[in-house]
C-alpha positions in Angstrom: 64.4 119.8 121.7 67.0 118.0 119.9 70.6 116.8 120.7 72.0 119.9 118.9 70.1 122.5 120.8 71.6 121.0 124.2 74.7 122.9 125.6 75.5 120.7 128.8 76.5 117.2 129.1 74.1 116.4 131.8 71.2 117.8 129.3 72.2 115.4 126.8 72.2 112.3 129.1 69.1 113.1 130.6 67.4 113.7 127.4 68.6 110.2 126.0 67.6 108.3 129.4 64.3 109.8 129.2 63.5 109.4 125.3 65.5 105.8 125.0 64.5 104.6 128.7 67.6 103.5 129.4 70.1 104.3 132.3 73.6 106.0 131.8 75.1 105.3 135.1 78.3 104.2 134.1 78.8 106.0 131.0 78.2 108.9 133.1 80.9 107.7 136.0 83.9 107.0 133.5 84.1 110.2 131.9 87.2 112.1 134.2 88.3 114.7 131.5 86.6 118.1 131.6 84.1 118.6 128.6 85.9 121.4 127.0 89.2 119.4 126.9 87.3 116.4 124.7 87.0 116.6 120.9 83.9 114.9 120.8 80.5 116.2 119.5 77.0 115.6 121.5 79.2 114.0 124.5 77.4 112.1 126.9 80.2 110.6 128.7 82.8 107.8 128.2 83.2 104.1 128.1 86.0 102.2 129.7 88.6 99.6 127.8 90.5 97.1 129.9 94.1 98.1 129.9 96.8 95.3 130.1 100.6 95.9 130.3 103.1 93.8 128.4 106.8 93.6 128.9 109.4 94.3 130.1 111.0 94.7 126.7 114.7 95.6 126.3 114.8 97.8 122.9 117.9 99.4 121.4 117.1 102.2 119.1 118.3 105.0 117.2 116.1 107.1 119.3 114.9 104.8 122.0 118.3 103.7 123.3 119.1 100.8 125.4 116.1 101.0 127.1 113.6 98.8 128.6 109.9 99.5 128.2 106.5 98.5 129.3 103.8 98.5 126.6 100.1 99.5 127.6 97.5 97.7 125.4 94.0 98.3 125.5 92.0 95.4 124.5 89.0 93.4 125.1 90.5 90.4 123.6 91.7 87.7 126.0 95.3 86.1 125.7 96.6 89.4 123.5 98.4 90.8 126.4 99.7 87.4 127.5 101.2 86.6 124.2 102.8 89.9 123.7 104.3 89.6 127.1 105.7 85.9 126.0 107.2 87.8 122.8 108.7 90.4 125.2 110.1 87.6 127.4 112.1 85.8 124.5 113.4 89.0 123.0 114.5 90.6 126.2 116.3 87.2 127.1 117.8 87.4 123.6 119.6 90.8 124.3 116.6 93.1 123.3 115.3 94.3 119.9 116.8 96.8 117.3 114.4 99.4 116.3 114.5 102.2 114.1 112.0 104.7 112.8 112.2 107.3 110.1 109.9 110.4 109.8 108.0 110.3 106.6 105.5 113.0 107.3 101.9 113.3 107.3 100.1 113.6 104.0 97.1 115.2 102.7 96.0 115.0 99.0 93.6 117.4 97.0 92.5 116.8 93.5 92.0 119.2 91.0 90.2 119.5 87.7 92.3 120.7 84.7 90.0 120.1 81.7 92.7 118.3 79.5 95.9 116.3 79.6 97.8 119.8 77.8 96.2 121.9 81.0 97.4 118.8 83.2 101.1 119.2 81.9 100.8 123.1 82.4 99.4 122.4 86.0 102.3 120.1 86.9 105.1 122.7 85.5 103.3 125.6 87.6 103.9 123.5 90.7 107.2 122.4 89.8 108.0 126.4 89.5 106.5 127.6 92.3 107.2 125.0 95.2 109.2 127.5 97.4 106.2 129.8 97.3 104.0 126.8 98.1 106.5 126.3 101.1 106.0 129.6 102.7 102.0 129.7 102.2 101.9 126.0 103.9 104.3 127.2 106.9 102.6 130.2 107.4 99.7 128.4 108.9 101.6 127.0 112.1 105.2 127.2 113.5 104.8 123.5 114.3 104.6 122.5 110.9 107.1 122.3 107.9 106.4 121.5 104.4 108.9 118.5 103.1 107.7 117.7 99.4 105.1 116.9 97.0 104.1 113.9 94.5 101.7 114.4 91.6 99.8 112.3 89.2 97.6 113.2 86.4 95.2 111.2 84.7 92.7 112.6 82.0 91.8 116.0 83.2 92.5 115.5 86.9 95.5 116.0 88.8 96.1 114.4 92.3 98.8 115.9 94.7 100.3 114.4 97.7 101.5 116.8 100.3 103.8 115.7 103.0 104.5 117.7 106.5 106.7 117.3 109.3 104.3 118.1 112.0 106.7 117.3 114.9 105.4 115.3 117.8 101.7 115.6 116.6 100.2 113.3 114.5 99.3 116.2 112.6 96.2 115.4 110.2 94.6 118.8 111.3 97.6 121.0 110.8 98.1 119.1 107.4 94.5 119.7 106.4 94.7 123.4 107.1 98.1 124.0 105.7 96.7 122.3 102.3 93.8 124.3 102.1 95.9 127.5 102.2 98.1 125.7 99.4 94.8 124.8 97.6 93.4 128.4 97.6 96.5 129.8 96.6 97.2 127.5 93.7 93.4 127.8 92.6 93.7 131.8 92.5 97.1 131.7 91.0 96.4 129.3 88.2 92.6 129.2 87.7 92.4 125.3 88.1 89.5 124.3 90.5 89.9 122.1 93.6 87.5 119.6 93.3 88.2 117.7 97.1 90.6 118.8 99.7 91.1 115.2 100.4 91.0 113.2 96.9 92.3 110.0 98.2 95.7 110.3 97.1 96.5 110.9 100.8 95.8 107.8 101.5 94.1 108.3 104.6 92.8 105.6 106.8 92.7 103.1 103.9 94.7 100.2 103.1 96.8 101.1 99.7 100.0 100.0 98.0 100.7 104.0 97.9 101.1 104.0 101.7 103.1 100.8 101.6 105.5 101.9 99.1 105.9 105.5 99.6 105.0 105.4 103.2 103.1 107.8 105.8 103.6 109.2 108.9 106.6 107.1 110.0 108.5 103.9 108.9 109.6 101.6 111.5 111.7 98.7 111.4 112.4 96.3 114.4 114.6 92.9 114.6 115.9 90.3 117.0 117.7 87.2 117.0 116.3 84.3 119.2 118.3 81.2 120.1 116.8 77.5 119.6 117.3 77.6 123.3 114.9 80.2 124.0 112.3 79.2 120.9 112.3 75.8 122.7 112.1 76.9 126.5 109.8 80.0 126.0 107.9 80.0 122.7 107.5 76.0 123.3 108.4 75.3 119.4 110.9 74.5 117.0 113.0 76.4 114.6 111.5 74.3 111.8 108.0 74.6 112.9 107.8 78.1 113.3 109.8 78.8 110.2 107.3 76.8 108.2 104.2 78.7 109.8 105.8 81.9 108.9 106.2 80.8 105.2 102.7 79.4 104.7 100.9 82.1 106.7 102.6 85.5 106.2 104.1 84.8 103.0 102.1 82.4 101.0 98.9 82.8 102.5 99.1 86.6 102.3 100.0 86.1 98.5 97.0 83.8 97.8 94.3 86.1 99.5 96.0 89.4 97.7 96.6 90.8 101.2 98.4 94.2 101.8 99.7 92.8 105.3 102.2 90.1 104.8 102.2 89.7 108.5 100.5 87.6 111.3 98.4 90.3 113.1 100.2 93.7 113.1 96.8 95.5 113.5 96.0 93.5 116.9 99.1 95.1 118.8 98.7 98.7 116.9 94.8 99.2 117.6 95.5 97.9 121.5 98.7 100.4 121.8 96.6 102.9 120.0 93.6 102.7 122.2 95.8 102.7 125.0 97.5 106.0 124.0 95.1 108.1 122.9 95.8 107.5 118.8 93.2 108.3 116.0 91.8 104.7 116.0 91.1 104.8 112.0 95.0 104.8 111.4 94.9 101.1 112.5 94.2 100.6 108.7 97.7 102.0 107.6 99.3 100.2 111.0 97.8 96.6 109.5 100.1 97.1 106.5 104.1 95.5 106.4 106.2 92.6 106.4 107.3 90.2 108.8 110.6 88.4 107.4 112.1 85.2 109.4 115.3 83.1 108.8 116.7 80.3 110.2 120.4 81.0 110.7 123.6 78.6 110.2 124.3 79.4 114.0 120.6 77.8 114.4 119.5 80.7 115.7 116.1 82.4 114.5 116.2 86.0 112.9 112.8 87.6 112.8 112.3 91.3 111.9 109.1 93.6 111.2 108.5 96.5 108.7 105.7 98.7 109.6 105.6 101.5 106.5 103.0 103.8 107.6 102.6 104.5 111.4 100.4 107.4 112.1 100.8 108.6 115.6 101.8 111.3 118.0 102.5 112.4 121.5 100.6 115.8 121.7 97.0 116.7 120.1 94.1 114.5 119.5 93.3 112.1 122.2 96.8 111.9 123.5 95.9 114.7 126.3 93.1 112.6 127.8 94.2 112.0 131.4 94.1 108.0 131.0 95.7 108.0 127.6 98.2 110.2 128.7 99.0 108.0 132.0 99.2 105.2 129.8 101.6 106.7 127.5 103.8 107.7 130.4 104.4 104.1 131.0 106.4 103.5 127.8 108.9 106.1 129.4 109.5 107.8 126.2 108.3 111.2 125.2 108.5 111.8 121.6 106.8 111.0 118.5 109.6 108.9 116.9 110.4 107.3 120.3 106.9 106.0 120.2 107.0 104.8 117.1 110.1 102.5 118.0 108.3 101.4 121.2 105.3 100.4 118.4 107.9 98.4 116.4 109.0 96.5 119.4 105.6 95.6 120.6 104.6 94.3 116.9 107.8 92.3 116.8 107.0 90.9 120.2 103.3 90.0 119.1 104.4 88.5 115.8 107.0 86.4 117.3 104.5 84.9 119.9 101.8 84.3 117.6 103.7 82.2 115.0 105.0 80.3 117.9 101.8 79.5 119.4 100.2 78.5 115.7 103.3 76.6 115.4 103.0 74.4 118.6 99.0 74.5 118.3 98.5 76.2 121.3 96.4 79.3 119.8 92.6 77.4 120.2 93.6 76.4 123.9 95.5 79.9 124.8 91.7 81.6 123.7 89.6 78.8 125.3 91.8 79.5 128.9 92.2 83.4 128.6 89.5 84.5 126.2 86.3 83.7 128.0 
């Protein structure tokens, strides 16, 4: 008897305990969702992640309007929640962060074989002439999906397409994949060109790439705040000159020297913890690690800091967002739509950047981890 032949959760648990001579008493206990509500094959239970709360954080957004939010963060890293909370305090005492998110769309990128450069040009022209029909084909797959646009690039005898879809409050990769398959089948039927792969890495899904940085994916998110020199000193325990110097050396010059695609202090830290807490696809932390933190000491002797996240893939419905604990954690934020949640992420990342850069500039990073990270 193998795992794939077992139909129940208990059967799989018992088989593993017997064959591996282990006891799964805690993995058994943690699971609270019904097996039929979980998208995980060969399910044996669940694991727990500590969830901390950062905030309160005051946000002023296009969608989150003048609201005070709390930020759930699932992490095993000591000092992370404390650090983000300190950033939240500094921002809130400064009147709150301005946040803004813009929906770019979920992408899927098939690759076709054309056979020659001339055929690739024919393929390009066919797509151009038939975009309206492709839109109808895509939108026939779901009432919750709309086709936004496409990009195409050809090299030799290969043609790469990047479809963009609005999937409303779902992160939408499954919807985009199903719609793209329908479009690919239609294209192949009408043109005779073979689709080699429904996902040809031109998406670019779950990978670090300049394509996502420049052309964006999911949501692009901005957040900014002006912090007074007094708050920098009293809350962040540093000076304007010190924090600016660390930002310049680390986020700008250090990132350039290393060839990094992220000109930031630690976007991925906050994005990963927030995604885990709210039921997002964790592999999309890759896109969430992209982005730029900017900083400037103003003539008024205040500190301006902003963040830009070019590719945030998240949702409030579908996937793991419906799991009971993740749904509860998301409810803590007080927002309902995916674009609102994206703005909350922007505020959280801004708080994390501000606090970490301050900690590095005052020399307390190791001390904080020594105290809280054990």
